[in-house]
C-alpha positions as CSV (number, residue, x, y, z in Angstrom):
1,X,101.5,101.9,115.7
2,X,100.4,101.8,112.1
3,X,101.1,98.2,111.1
4,X,101.7,94.8,112.7
5,X,104.4,93.1,110.6
6,X,106.6,91.4,113.2
7,X,106.4,90.7,117.0
8,X,109.8,92.4,117.2
9,X,107.8,95.6,116.8
10,X,106.1,94.9,120.2
11,X,107.4,95.6,123.6
12,X,106.4,93.6,126.6
13,X,104.1,96.5,127.6
14,X,102.4,96.8,124.2
15,X,102.0,93.1,123.8
16,X,100.4,92.8,127.2
17,X,98.1,95.7,126.4
18,X,96.9,93.7,123.3
19,X,96.3,90.6,125.4
20,X,94.4,92.6,128.0
21,X,92.3,94.3,125.3
22,X,91.5,90.8,123.8
23,X,90.1,89.7,127.2
24,X,88.0,92.9,127.4
25,X,86.5,92.2,124.0
26,X,85.7,88.6,125.2
27,X,83.9,90.1,128.2
28,X,82.1,92.7,126.1
29,X,80.6,90.0,123.9
30,X,79.5,87.7,126.7
31,X,75.8,87.3,126.9
32,X,75.1,89.2,123.7
33,X,72.4,87.6,121.6
34,X,73.8,89.5,118.6
35,X,77.6,89.6,118.7
36,X,78.1,93.1,117.3
37,X,80.1,96.0,118.6
38,X,80.1,99.4,116.8
39,X,83.9,99.7,117.1
40,X,84.9,99.6,113.4
41,X,81.7,100.8,111.8
42,X,82.5,102.4,108.4
43,X,85.9,100.7,108.1
44,X,86.8,98.4,105.2
45,X,89.0,95.4,106.0
46,X,90.4,93.3,103.2
47,X,91.9,89.8,103.8
48,X,94.4,89.1,101.0
49,X,95.5,85.5,101.2
50,X,97.9,83.9,98.7
51,X,98.0,80.7,100.7
52,X,95.3,78.4,102.0
53,X,94.0,79.1,105.5
54,X,91.1,78.2,107.8
55,X,91.8,79.5,111.3
56,X,93.6,82.7,110.5
57,X,91.3,83.8,107.7
58,X,88.0,82.9,109.4
59,X,89.1,84.5,112.7
60,X,90.1,87.8,111.1
61,X,86.8,87.8,109.2
62,X,84.8,87.1,112.3
63,X,86.8,89.7,114.3
64,X,86.1,92.4,111.7
65,X,82.4,91.5,111.4
66,X,81.9,91.4,115.2
67,X,83.2,95.0,115.3
68,X,80.8,96.0,112.5
69,X,83.5,96.5,109.8
70,X,82.9,95.7,106.1
71,X,85.1,92.7,105.5
72,X,86.1,91.7,101.9
73,X,88.0,88.5,101.1
74,X,90.5,88.4,98.3
75,X,92.1,85.1,97.3
76,X,94.9,84.7,94.7
77,X,92.9,82.0,92.9
78,X,89.9,84.3,92.2
79,X,91.8,87.5,91.7
80,X,93.8,89.0,88.8
81,X,96.9,87.5,90.3
82,X,95.9,84.3,88.5
83,X,96.1,86.3,85.3
84,X,99.6,87.5,86.0
85,X,99.0,90.7,87.9
86,X,102.0,91.7,90.1
87,X,101.8,91.8,93.9
88,X,102.4,95.6,93.8
89,X,99.6,96.2,91.4
90,X,97.2,94.1,93.5
91,X,98.1,96.0,96.6
92,X,97.8,99.4,95.0
93,X,94.4,98.4,93.5
94,X,93.1,97.4,96.9
95,X,94.3,100.7,98.4
96,X,92.6,102.6,95.6
97,X,89.4,100.6,96.2
98,X,89.2,102.0,99.7
99,X,90.9,99.5,102.1
100,X,91.5,100.8,105.6
101,X,93.3,97.6,106.5
102,X,95.0,94.8,104.4
103,X,95.5,91.5,106.2
104,X,98.1,89.7,104.1
105,X,99.2,86.1,103.9
106,X,101.8,85.3,101.3
107,X,104.3,82.5,100.6
108,X,107.2,84.9,100.3
109,X,109.0,86.1,103.4
110,X,108.8,89.9,103.7
111,X,105.8,90.3,101.5
112,X,103.8,92.1,104.2
113,X,106.6,94.5,104.8
114,X,106.8,95.2,101.0
115,X,103.1,95.8,100.7
116,X,103.2,98.3,103.7
117,X,106.0,100.2,101.9
118,X,104.2,100.2,98.5
119,X,100.8,101.3,99.8
120,X,102.3,104.0,102.1
121,X,103.2,106.1,99.0
122,X,100.7,107.3,96.5
123,X,101.0,105.2,93.4
124,X,100.3,106.3,89.8
125,X,97.5,104.6,88.0
126,X,97.2,103.7,84.4
127,X,95.5,107.1,83.7
128,X,98.5,108.9,85.1
129,X,96.7,110.1,88.2
130,X,97.7,109.1,91.7
131,X,96.0,105.9,92.9
132,X,93.5,106.6,95.5
133,X,93.4,110.3,94.8
134,X,89.7,110.6,94.0
135,X,88.0,112.6,96.8
136,X,85.4,110.7,98.8
137,X,82.2,112.1,100.3
138,X,84.1,113.1,103.5
139,X,86.7,115.0,101.5
140,X,89.4,112.5,102.0
141,X,91.0,110.6,99.1
142,X,89.2,107.4,98.4
143,X,91.4,104.5,99.6
144,X,93.5,106.7,101.9
145,X,93.8,106.5,105.6
146,X,95.4,109.0,108.0
147,X,99.2,108.6,107.9
148,X,99.2,107.5,104.3
149,X,97.9,104.2,103.0
150,X,96.1,101.3,104.7
151,X,97.1,99.5,107.8
152,X,98.9,96.2,107.0
153,X,98.7,93.2,109.2
154,X,101.0,90.3,108.6
155,X,98.9,87.1,108.7
156,X,101.9,84.9,107.8
157,X,104.7,85.6,105.3
158,X,106.7,82.5,104.1
159,X,108.8,81.1,106.8
160,X,109.3,84.5,108.5
161,X,106.6,85.5,111.0
162,X,103.0,85.2,112.1
163,X,102.5,87.8,114.8
164,X,98.9,87.4,115.7
165,X,99.4,83.6,116.1
166,X,102.1,84.3,118.7
167,X,99.8,86.7,120.5
168,X,96.9,84.3,120.7
169,X,99.3,81.5,121.9
170,X,100.6,83.8,124.6
171,X,97.1,84.7,125.7
172,X,96.2,81.0,125.9
173,X,99.3,80.3,128.0
174,X,98.4,83.2,130.3
175,X,94.8,82.0,130.7
176,X,95.9,78.4,131.4
177,X,98.8,79.2,133.7
178,X,98.0,82.5,135.2
179,X,101.2,84.3,133.9
180,X,103.9,83.9,131.3
181,X,107.0,85.4,132.9
182,X,109.2,82.7,134.4
183,X,107.4,79.9,132.6
184,X,109.3,77.3,130.5
185,X,107.8,76.8,127.1
186,X,109.0,74.3,124.5
187,X,108.4,74.6,120.7
188,X,108.7,71.2,119.1
189,X,109.1,70.1,115.5
190,X,109.7,71.8,112.2
191,X,111.4,75.0,113.4
192,X,113.1,75.5,110.1
193,X,110.0,76.2,108.1
194,X,107.8,77.6,110.8
195,X,106.9,81.3,111.0
196,X,104.9,80.4,114.1
197,X,108.1,79.2,115.8
198,X,109.9,82.4,115.1
199,X,107.1,84.7,116.3
200,X,106.5,82.7,119.4
201,X,110.1,82.4,120.3
202,X,110.5,86.2,120.1
203,X,107.3,87.2,121.8
204,X,107.4,84.6,124.6
205,X,111.0,85.7,125.4
206,X,109.9,89.3,125.4
207,X,107.2,88.5,127.9
208,X,109.7,86.8,130.2
209,X,109.3,83.1,129.4
210,X,112.2,80.7,129.0
211,X,111.9,79.2,125.5
212,X,113.3,75.8,124.5
213,X,113.4,74.7,120.8
214,X,113.2,70.9,120.4
215,X,113.9,69.5,116.9
216,X,116.3,67.4,114.9
217,X,119.3,69.3,113.7
218,X,118.0,69.2,110.1
219,X,114.9,71.1,111.1
220,X,116.7,74.0,112.9
221,X,117.4,77.2,110.9
222,X,120.8,78.7,110.4
223,X,121.4,81.4,113.0
224,X,119.2,79.9,115.6
225,X,122.0,80.5,118.2
226,X,121.1,84.2,117.9
227,X,117.5,83.7,119.0
228,X,116.5,84.2,122.6
229,X,116.1,80.5,123.1
230,X,117.8,77.3,124.3
231,X,118.1,74.3,121.8
232,X,117.6,70.7,122.6
233,X,117.2,67.5,120.6
234,X,115.8,65.3,123.4
235,X,112.1,65.8,124.0
236,X,111.9,63.1,126.7
237,X,114.5,64.9,128.8
238,X,112.7,68.3,128.5
239,X,109.1,67.4,129.1
240,X,109.1,67.0,132.9
241,X,110.3,70.5,133.4
242,X,107.9,72.3,131.0
243,X,104.9,74.5,131.7
244,X,103.7,74.5,128.1
245,X,104.6,72.8,124.9
246,X,103.8,74.1,121.4
247,X,103.7,71.3,118.8
248,X,104.4,72.2,115.2
249,X,103.2,70.6,112.0
250,X,105.9,69.2,109.6
251,X,105.5,71.5,106.6
252,X,106.1,69.0,103.8
253,X,104.9,71.6,101.2
254,X,108.0,73.8,102.0
255,X,110.5,70.9,101.9
256,X,112.5,70.0,98.8
257,X,114.7,67.3,100.4
258,X,115.0,64.6,103.0
259,X,114.9,66.2,106.4
260,X,114.3,63.0,108.3
261,X,114.2,59.3,107.4
262,X,110.5,58.7,107.5
263,X,107.2,60.0,109.0
264,X,107.1,57.0,111.4
265,X,110.6,57.7,112.7
266,X,109.9,61.4,113.2
267,X,106.7,60.5,115.1
268,X,108.6,58.1,117.3
269,X,111.4,60.5,118.0
270,X,109.6,63.9,118.3
271,X,105.8,63.2,118.3
272,X,103.8,63.9,121.4
273,X,102.4,60.5,122.3
274,X,100.2,59.6,125.3
275,X,103.3,58.3,127.1
276,X,105.0,61.6,126.6
277,X,102.0,63.6,127.6
278,X,102.1,61.7,131.0
279,X,105.7,63.0,131.4
280,X,104.4,66.6,131.6
281,X,103.6,68.2,134.9
282,X,99.9,68.2,135.9
283,X,99.5,71.9,135.2
284,X,101.2,71.9,131.8
285,X,99.3,72.9,128.7
286,X,99.7,71.6,125.1
287,X,99.2,74.0,122.1
288,X,99.2,73.5,118.4
289,X,98.6,76.2,115.7
290,X,96.9,73.8,113.4
291,X,96.2,72.1,111.2
292,X,97.2,69.0,113.2
293,X,98.7,65.9,111.6
294,X,97.2,63.4,114.0
295,X,99.4,60.4,114.4
296,X,102.6,62.2,113.3
297,X,103.5,65.2,115.6
298,X,100.6,64.6,117.9
299,X,98.6,61.5,118.9
300,X,94.8,61.7,118.6
301,X,94.4,60.9,122.3
302,X,96.7,63.9,123.1
303,X,94.9,66.2,120.7
304,X,91.7,65.5,122.4
305,X,93.1,65.6,125.9
306,X,91.9,68.3,128.5
307,X,95.6,69.4,128.6
308,X,95.4,70.4,125.0
309,X,94.1,74.0,124.3
310,X,93.7,73.9,120.5
311,X,90.1,75.0,120.5
312,X,90.8,77.6,123.1
313,X,93.5,79.0,120.8
314,X,90.9,79.3,118.0
315,X,88.5,81.2,120.3
316,X,91.4,83.4,121.5
317,X,92.4,84.1,117.9
318,X,89.2,86.0,117.3
319,X,89.5,88.1,120.4
320,X,93.2,88.8,119.8
321,X,92.6,89.8,116.2
322,X,89.8,92.1,117.4
323,X,92.2,93.7,119.8
324,X,94.9,94.1,117.0
325,X,92.4,95.6,114.6
326,X,91.1,98.0,117.2
327,X,94.6,99.1,118.3
328,X,95.8,99.7,114.7
329,X,92.6,101.3,113.3
330,X,91.3,103.2,116.3
331,X,94.0,103.5,118.9
332,X,94.6,102.5,122.5
333,X,91.9,104.9,124.0
334,X,88.4,103.7,124.6
335,X,88.5,99.9,124.2
336,X,85.8,97.4,124.1
337,X,82.5,98.6,125.5
């Protein structure tokens, strides 16, 4: 596998292998005073973020550094994009500069796919030569990787997908519940604008879970009937039968109209309050991809409850992203050691 652009690219077997590898990396780091593995020594990873991020960006950077890779951060505000450079030119520049992996977050759906296509083909620079064609000390073209172009990992593209978030959520569910197959998981909130919802719905269903989407009709996407899910509008009726519930942030920055009467009414109708938390079975786990809007989709008492696995998700995010980087840049042989 060259890229990770969508969870639809993963089978149940390959997804499980990534989760298993993530847990092996966790074990390999336990007890180490210096958290460093030589796994990606000599590799150059570039995080290319055109949207703000805390958890995803930091965890990818930590993952790369813990595996001894050289990690370079590129943000739109401090790059030539702010001067009008095109996305294609930025991507080809980073390829020519020697990127082995590009970790991309972009507000446009499909941006990661497009970058993977652009960088897979030798581009032509301003001097008429092929971008990345200068030989390196090892005889390879600078900026080239076996198979043509850098690995591209989708770190969130518009409202489309966020594959590594779905993987870390699946790992968290598996650690809390023991397994995923046969479990009933609800995704609650702004499904329409959520790439996390799409990736989780596909991956959890692939791993054998029953997925329920709970949202007002205005926050459900067109074509949701084609997803491997069941749809409900009544959160109180669903909570007693759930094994896990994933709360979503209302993405006001992507909204250009009135999707619900008010924040207060949304919270009353779909927010996870303490009363609703008590409706869940004792073993159930609450997840949230962050950032949390306390008092809207989730009450502060719920966010800080032992049932809530938000910080466990963050920790798992580092290990999952280590596993993804290893699998894409090195392969499935060897593993954490």
